[in-house]
C-alpha positions in Angstrom: 230.1 275.2 236.8 231.4 272.2 234.7 230.4 268.7 235.2 233.8 267.5 236.1 234.8 266.6 239.7 234.8 269.3 242.2 238.0 270.2 243.9 238.4 270.8 247.7 239.0 274.5 247.1 235.9 274.7 245.2 233.9 272.8 247.8 235.1 275.3 250.5 234.0 278.2 248.3 230.4 276.6 247.8 229.9 275.4 251.4 227.8 278.3 252.5 225.4 278.0 249.5 225.3 274.2 250.1 224.3 274.7 253.7 221.7 277.3 252.8 220.2 275.0 250.1 221.0 277.4 247.4 223.2 275.3 245.1 221.6 274.4 241.8 220.8 270.6 241.7 223.8 269.7 239.4 226.3 271.6 241.7 224.7 270.0 244.8 225.2 266.7 243.2 228.8 267.3 242.3 229.3 268.7 246.0 227.8 265.5 247.6 229.8 263.3 245.1 233.0 264.9 246.4 232.0 264.4 249.9 231.6 260.8 249.3 235.2 260.4 248.7 236.9 263.2 250.6 237.4 262.7 254.5 239.0 266.1 254.9 236.1 267.9 253.3 233.6 265.9 255.4 235.5 267.2 258.5 235.4 270.6 257.1 231.7 270.4 256.6 231.0 269.0 260.0 233.1 271.8 261.6 231.0 274.4 259.7 227.8 272.9 260.8 229.0 272.8 264.3 230.1 276.5 264.2 226.7 277.6 262.7 225.1 275.7 265.5 227.1 277.1 268.4 227.1 280.7 267.1 223.4 280.5 266.7 223.1 280.3 270.4 225.1 283.4 271.2 223.1 286.6 272.2 224.0 289.8 273.2 222.9 289.1 276.8 225.2 286.2 276.9 228.2 288.3 276.4 230.1 289.6 279.4 230.2 293.4 279.1 233.9 293.5 278.7 233.6 291.0 275.7 230.9 293.0 274.1 232.9 296.3 274.4 235.8 294.5 272.9 233.9 293.1 270.1 232.3 296.6 269.2 235.7 298.2 269.3 237.2 295.6 266.9 234.3 296.3 264.5 234.6 299.9 264.7 238.2 300.1 264.1 238.1 297.2 261.4 237.9 299.6 258.4 240.8 301.8 259.8 243.2 299.0 259.4 
């Protein structure tokens, strides 16, 4: 990756690696510099963190049987589409 400014699109593409701590130091610095001046990307990052936190609480037992069956059907049929 180059040393120039990170675009919003690039940040979106790198957010998972950032949250997992997998970005090389140079890219992490570019990512964080971009966040210093971009309100929208800060909102996006916060939304991703919230999503991870909330979905991490879901368990198979917490799903209603009907919801579980619907999800399984969707996943089974996914490749058929």
